[in-house]
C-alpha angles and dihedrals in degrees: 000000000000122000091215112128114241093199120112113253121221116229123210115231120238110261099225113029095162087074092047093051093044091053093049088054093048092048093049090052091049089049093049092048090057090048099255129137100248090202094053094043097045088047093050091048092047093049098041105026084223105143095203087080085075123068120239087220110125088002086285091151092048094048094047093047092061086077130063114243092243088058089052091047092049092053092048093050091046091050090047094050091045091053090046092058090051 
């Protein structure tokens, strides 16, 4: 038998998600300006943690790395679910 807990864990939300959303938009714009597909690049970064998926143009890499990947994912899921309701 496995010692892995089967209980649901509670996740604490990010306190200031406006900065996260703003940063994601800024990074998306910087990626587009450099000719990259923002969806592919952000997905690569979120899955691997490798910051080289994000351009340094307009300090996009530095801006994005101020947040933990789970904070970015939380904001993206929240935006997706909100858009899905509309």
